[in-house]
C-alpha positions as semicolon CSV with decimal commas, in nm:
position;residue;x (nm);y (nm);z (nm)
1;M;-0,230;-2,633;-0,383
2;N;-0,063;-2,482;-0,078
3;V;-0,096;-2,120;0,035
4;E;0,242;-2,016;-0,111
5;Q;0,141;-2,144;-0,455
6;R;-0,198;-1,976;-0,428
7;I;-0,033;-1,644;-0,341
8;E;0,200;-1,676;-0,641
9;E;-0,096;-1,748;-0,871
10;L;-0,295;-1,455;-0,738
11;I;-0,002;-1,218;-0,776
12;K;0,029;-1,323;-1,142
13;E;-0,342;-1,250;-1,183
14;L;-0,292;-0,892;-1,062
15;S;-0,158;-0,809;-1,407
16;K;-0,465;-0,940;-1,589
17;P;-0,721;-0,690;-1,712
18;G;-1,047;-0,614;-1,540
19;R;-1,231;-0,822;-1,286
20;E;-0,973;-1,099;-1,259
21;A;-0,712;-0,860;-1,123
22;L;-0,957;-0,702;-0,879
23;Q;-1,070;-1,044;-0,758
24;A;-0,706;-1,149;-0,714
25;S;-0,641;-0,834;-0,510
26;T;-0,937;-0,911;-0,286
27;A;-0,829;-1,274;-0,244
28;L;-0,476;-1,165;-0,149
29;S;-0,622;-0,926;0,107
30;E;-0,824;-1,209;0,256
31;I;-0,515;-1,431;0,281
32;G;-0,371;-1,155;0,496
33;A;-0,033;-1,158;0,668
34;L;0,093;-1,459;0,471
35;A;0,073;-1,254;0,150
36;V;0,253;-0,942;0,278
37;V;0,610;-1,036;0,180
38;K;0,514;-1,131;-0,178
39;L;0,295;-0,823;-0,217
40;V;0,573;-0,590;-0,099
41;K;0,809;-0,760;-0,344
42;T;0,551;-0,702;-0,621
43;L;0,516;-0,339;-0,518
44;K;0,895;-0,298;-0,546
45;D;0,985;-0,517;-0,845
46;E;0,689;-0,514;-1,082
47;E;0,714;-0,296;-1,393
48;D;0,339;-0,263;-1,455
49;D;0,185;0,037;-1,280
50;Y;-0,161;-0,120;-1,249
51;T;-0,019;-0,434;-1,089
52;R;0,176;-0,226;-0,840
53;K;-0,133;-0,022;-0,759
54;L;-0,334;-0,339;-0,689
55;A;-0,053;-0,479;-0,475
56;A;-0,062;-0,156;-0,271
57;L;-0,440;-0,180;-0,240
58;S;-0,411;-0,540;-0,118
59;L;-0,150;-0,440;0,140
60;G;-0,368;-0,156;0,258
61;R;-0,662;-0,390;0,303
62;I;-0,447;-0,639;0,496
63;G;-0,380;-0,368;0,750
64;K;-0,159;-0,406;1,057
65;P;0,061;-0,693;0,934
66;A;0,163;-0,476;0,637
67;I;0,251;-0,160;0,833
68;D;0,617;-0,223;0,914
69;P;0,715;-0,346;0,564
70;L;0,537;-0,044;0,414
71;L;0,708;0,196;0,654
72;E;1,041;0,043;0,549
73;T;0,943;0,093;0,185
74;L;0,900;0,465;0,255
75;Q;1,280;0,474;0,298
76;S;1,339;0,345;-0,056
77;D;1,543;0,542;-0,307
78;D;1,270;0,466;-0,563
79;A;1,002;0,736;-0,563
80;D;0,742;0,503;-0,716
81;E;0,791;0,255;-0,431
82;R;0,746;0,535;-0,178
83;R;0,432;0,655;-0,355
84;Y;0,276;0,309;-0,358
85;A;0,368;0,265;0,008
86;V;0,188;0,591;0,093
87;E;-0,114;0,479;-0,109
88;A;-0,121;0,147;0,077
89;L;-0,075;0,316;0,414
90;S;-0,363;0,552;0,335
91;H;-0,596;0,254;0,383
92;I;-0,449;0,186;0,732
93;R;-0,432;0,546;0,843
94;S;-0,599;0,494;1,184
95;E;-0,268;0,374;1,331
96;P;-0,069;0,663;1,489
97;K;0,267;0,564;1,335
98;V;0,098;0,539;0,995
99;L;-0,051;0,887;1,030
100;G;0,291;1,020;1,125
101;A;0,449;0,857;0,820
102;I;0,182;0,999;0,589
103;F;0,231;1,347;0,738
104;Q;0,607;1,309;0,688
105;A;0,554;1,201;0,326
106;R;0,410;1,547;0,254
107;K;0,773;1,665;0,260
108;D;0,909;1,395;0,026
109;T;1,148;1,504;-0,248
110;D;0,915;1,360;-0,513
111;E;0,602;1,549;-0,618
112;Q;0,393;1,233;-0,674
113;V;0,475;1,102;-0,326
114;R;0,375;1,437;-0,176
115;Q;0,050;1,434;-0,375
116;A;-0,027;1,078;-0,258
117;A;0,026;1,190;0,101
118;W;-0,202;1,491;0,059
119;R;-0,473;1,274;-0,102
120;A;-0,449;1,033;0,191
121;L;-0,485;1,319;0,438
122;E;-0,782;1,468;0,252
123;R;-0,971;1,144;0,313
124;L;-0,916;1,160;0,689
125;P;-1,213;1,232;0,912
126;A;-1,204;1,588;1,044
127;H;-1,139;1,481;1,406
128;H;-0,803;1,327;1,304
129;M;-0,693;1,652;1,144
130;Q;-0,798;1,859;1,446
131;R;-0,606;1,633;1,683
132;R;-0,298;1,636;1,459
133;N;-0,296;2,014;1,424
134;A;-0,348;2,078;1,796
């Protein structure tokens, strides 16, 4: 089985209940950059909320290779996509452009996106907040 096929299988497993989905999310995170495109597509196209949440978690764990596609997703017309992008970015928040995007998301037109941004900021170490407010 090649990597593309493995990614497809793991993405299907994200919709399974319990441990299987969590293990699939971890495996996708470990695959890294090669899984980003399929995970972003899942985040955008999937109907199931839990699957989308796990796709966002996987993207957040992947880190830097996922930043630009997630920042692009913040421009989506779909509020759910923006919210999941903020949730994913909250795991990569040490990057300056990510912090800026999360701060900007506090002003989103959608309440859930704003709440996701505030939750992400609440988890920041105090020294980040002091620097940002200076």
